[in-house]
C-alpha positions in Angstrom: 0.0 0.0 0.0 1.3 3.4 -1.0 2.1 5.7 1.9 2.3 9.5 1.6 5.6 11.0 2.6 5.9 13.3 5.6 9.3 15.1 6.0 10.3 16.5 9.4 12.7 19.4 9.5 14.3 20.2 12.9 15.2 23.5 14.4 18.3 24.0 16.7 19.3 21.5 19.3 18.1 17.9 18.7 18.1 16.7 15.0 16.8 13.8 13.0 14.3 11.5 14.8 15.4 12.8 18.2 13.8 16.2 17.5 10.3 14.6 17.0 9.7 12.1 19.8 5.9 12.3 19.7 5.8 12.0 15.9 7.7 8.7 15.6 4.5 6.7 15.4 3.4 8.5 12.2 5.7 6.1 10.4 3.0 3.5 10.8 0.7 5.4 8.4 3.1 7.5 6.4 6.5 7.3 4.8 8.1 9.5 7.5 11.6 11.0 7.0 13.4 12.8 9.8 16.0 15.0 8.2 19.3 16.4 9.4 19.9 19.9 8.3 23.2 21.1 6.9 26.0 21.0 9.5 24.1 18.6 11.8 25.9 15.3 12.3 26.4 12.9 15.2 30.2 12.7 14.5 31.4 15.3 12.1 32.2 18.8 13.4 29.5 21.5 12.8 29.9 23.8 9.8 28.3 27.2 8.9 24.6 26.9 8.3 23.1 27.5 4.8 19.5 28.3 3.9 20.2 27.1 0.4 21.7 23.8 1.5 18.9 23.2 3.9 16.4 23.8 1.2 18.2 21.4 -1.1 18.0 18.7 1.6 14.2 19.2 1.9 13.7 19.1 -1.9 15.8 15.9 -2.2 13.7 14.2 0.4 10.6 15.0 -1.6 12.0 13.9 -5.0 11.0 10.7 -6.8 11.8 7.8 -4.6 12.2 5.2 -7.4 8.6 4.0 -7.1 7.2 6.9 -9.1 6.2 8.8 -6.0 7.2 12.4 -5.5 6.2 15.1 -3.1 4.8 15.0 0.4 3.9 16.9 3.5 6.6 19.0 5.3 6.6 19.6 9.1 9.2 22.0 10.3 10.2 23.6 13.6 11.8 27.0 14.4 14.6 27.7 11.9 13.8 24.6 10.0 10.6 26.4 8.9 12.8 28.7 6.7 14.0 25.8 4.5 10.5 24.4 4.4 9.0 27.7 3.1 11.9 28.1 0.6 11.3 24.6 -0.7 7.6 25.3 -1.1 8.3 28.5 -3.1 10.8 26.8 -5.3 8.8 23.6 -5.9 5.2 24.0 -4.8 4.3 20.9 -6.8 6.3 18.8 -4.4 4.9 20.3 -1.1 1.5 18.9 -0.4 1.2 20.9 2.9 3.3 22.9 5.3 3.2 22.6 9.1 5.3 25.3 10.6 5.9 24.9 14.4 7.1 28.1 16.1 8.5 29.3 12.8 11.6 31.5 13.0 10.5 33.3 9.8 11.6 36.7 11.1 12.4 38.2 7.7 8.7 38.1 6.9 7.8 40.3 9.9 11.0 42.3 10.4 9.1 45.6 10.4 6.5 44.5 13.0 7.0 45.4 16.7 7.9 42.1 18.4 10.1 41.0 15.6 11.9 44.3 15.3 12.5 44.3 19.0 14.0 40.8 18.9 16.3 41.7 16.0 17.5 44.8 17.8 18.3 42.6 20.8 20.0 39.8 18.9 21.7 41.4 16.0 24.6 42.9 18.0 25.4 39.4 19.3 25.3 37.8 15.8 27.4 40.6 14.4 30.3 39.5 16.7 29.6 35.7 16.7 32.8 34.9 14.9 34.8 36.7 17.5 33.3 34.8 20.4 33.9 31.3 21.7 31.1 28.8 21.3 30.3 28.7 25.1 30.3 32.5 25.4 28.0 32.9 22.4 25.5 30.2 23.6 25.5 31.6 27.1 24.7 35.1 25.9 22.2 33.8 23.4 20.2 32.0 26.1 20.4 35.0 28.4 19.0 37.3 25.8 16.3 35.0 24.5 15.2 33.2 27.7 16.5 35.5 30.4 18.2 32.5 32.0 21.7 31.3 32.8 23.3 28.3 31.2 26.0 26.0 32.5 29.1 25.6 30.5 29.1 22.9 27.9 30.8 19.8 29.3 30.1 16.8 27.1 31.3 16.4 23.5 27.7 16.7 22.2 27.0 19.8 24.4 30.1 21.4 22.9 29.0 20.5 19.3 25.5 21.9 20.1 27.0 25.2 21.3 29.1 25.5 18.1 26.1 24.7 15.9 24.2 27.5 17.5 27.0 30.0 16.9 27.2 28.9 13.3 23.5 29.4 12.5 22.8 32.3 10.1 20.5 35.0 11.5 17.0 34.0 10.6 16.1 37.5 9.7 18.5 37.3 6.8 16.6 34.5 5.1 15.2 35.2 1.6 11.6 34.3 2.4 8.5 34.8 0.3 4.9 33.9 1.0 4.0 30.4 -0.3 0.9 30.7 -2.7 -1.6 27.8 -2.8 0.1 25.4 -0.3 -2.2 24.4 2.7 -0.3 25.7 5.7 -0.7 25.2 9.5 1.2 27.3 12.0 1.5 25.8 15.4 2.7 28.0 18.3 3.0 27.6 22.0 1.3 30.8 23.0 4.2 31.9 25.2 6.2 34.3 23.1 4.9 37.5 21.3 7.5 37.0 18.5 6.1 33.7 17.3 2.5 34.8 17.8 3.3 37.8 15.6 4.8 35.6 12.9 1.8 33.3 13.1 -0.6 36.3 12.8 1.2 37.4 9.7 1.0 34.0 8.1 -2.7 33.7 9.2 -3.5 36.9 7.3 -2.0 35.3 4.2 -4.2 32.2 4.4 -2.6 29.9 7.0 -4.4 28.0 9.7 -3.2 28.9 13.2 -3.4 26.7 16.3 -1.8 27.0 19.7 -0.9 24.2 22.1 1.0 23.9 25.4 4.7 23.2 25.4 6.4 26.6 25.1 8.8 26.6 22.1 8.1 22.9 21.5 4.3 22.6 21.3 4.8 19.5 19.0 5.8 17.6 22.2 2.4 18.1 23.8 -0.6 15.8 23.2 -2.6 18.8 21.8 0.2 19.9 19.5 0.8 16.3 18.2 -2.9 15.9 17.6 -3.1 19.2 15.6 -0.2 18.1 13.3 -1.7 14.7 12.6 -5.2 16.1 12.1 -4.0 18.7 9.7 -2.0 16.3 7.5 -4.9 13.8 7.5 -7.4 16.5 6.5 -5.2 17.7 3.6 -4.6 14.1 2.5 -8.3 13.4 2.4 -8.9 16.6 0.4 -6.4 15.5 -2.3 -7.3 11.9 -3.2 -5.6 12.2 -6.5 -2.2 12.7 -4.9 -2.7 9.8 -2.5 -3.7 7.3 -5.2 
């Protein structure tokens, strides 16, 4: 039996299947792929992020799989939503739907109040990121975003995670455009005005907006997981020709 493809694109921190613990079970009903963005590897040292490389990874995952099947649904979190949107603009025929979880699509709303304030807060840090050590950058990043202190990275993976964070391109520099004609769900945690502002902008362009508990990771809550699954199922039912 043919299974529709669902591609999961992580944000910062965990990657691959580890970034989507509640969505593992979707592999029972879908051809689920849990991607690793450019520079994310369990062994290799992190490298500079690339919006273009991330987009290419998403598009490759949606290409013909050798059985004549191409395209699928894309579920993306935080900065991963940038590559998801760019892929949908480049190849809307391959993207059956977009689910954007707490999307860091700041370049769309750069002139709006919450986004503008966030950029003003974070840009000075990103401007000097190549002059800072990984730990120093991560500590200051967490202090500015979450108003919290962070212990110094100790394990190898913690050190790699700190370096990946420093090497991420500022999300407000992404060349984003609105995706015409692709069914889109925006899922937010209702905790941060920045993400609610982005969600509101996308809602005004035709996206469906839902909130669920879980802070920056609403996909980890029962309500958030249910919203993702329901949206994809609804889109699948509305497009029987693609599912046949």
